[in-house]
C-alpha positions, 0 to 999 in steps of 0.5 A: 321260090325255093332254089338249089344251092349252086352258087356263091350268091346262094351261099351268101343268101343262106348265111345272111338269112340264117344269121338274121334269125340268130340275131333275133333269137333270145338264146343265141343273140347274146352269145354271138353279140355279147359273149363272143363279141362277133364283128359281123363285117368280119364273121359273115365273109368267113361264113360265106367261105366256110359254107361255100367250101363245104357245099359247093367246093369253093375251097377258099375257107382257111381256118379252124372253126372249133377253137373259138367255141371253147371260150364260150359258155354254151350248152346243148341247148345252144347247139339245138337252137343253132341247128333248128334255125339252120335247118329251118333256114335251109328248108324255107329257102332251098331244095335239092341235094346240096340243101340236104347236104347242108343240113347233114353237115350242120348236124355233124358239126353240132355233134362234133362240137358238142362232143369236143366240148364234153357236152355229150358222149359217143 
């Protein structure tokens, strides 16, 4: 049953289900697991804090999410897939204003990162 995003447990569910999809994706999994060498036991808690701060105001994220992306060989197609999987995960599991905010923030992040990487123009 779909639910509203109102707690850290919901944030954890969103992040975990999203990254399950990422880890099964033929385009994104190699970037995360081989090129970036993500240590999931460290990365997931950071993502819980990031999305918790973004969506329910936990305020416990400290960091700069963009710089690690500058070292990766990624293109527009990677951001499109990332966004598709994120929105799909939200739509499959959640409803309400915060779910809509999550999708809007993800779209904005994807555009901003692509712009900063020189992949798109204004």
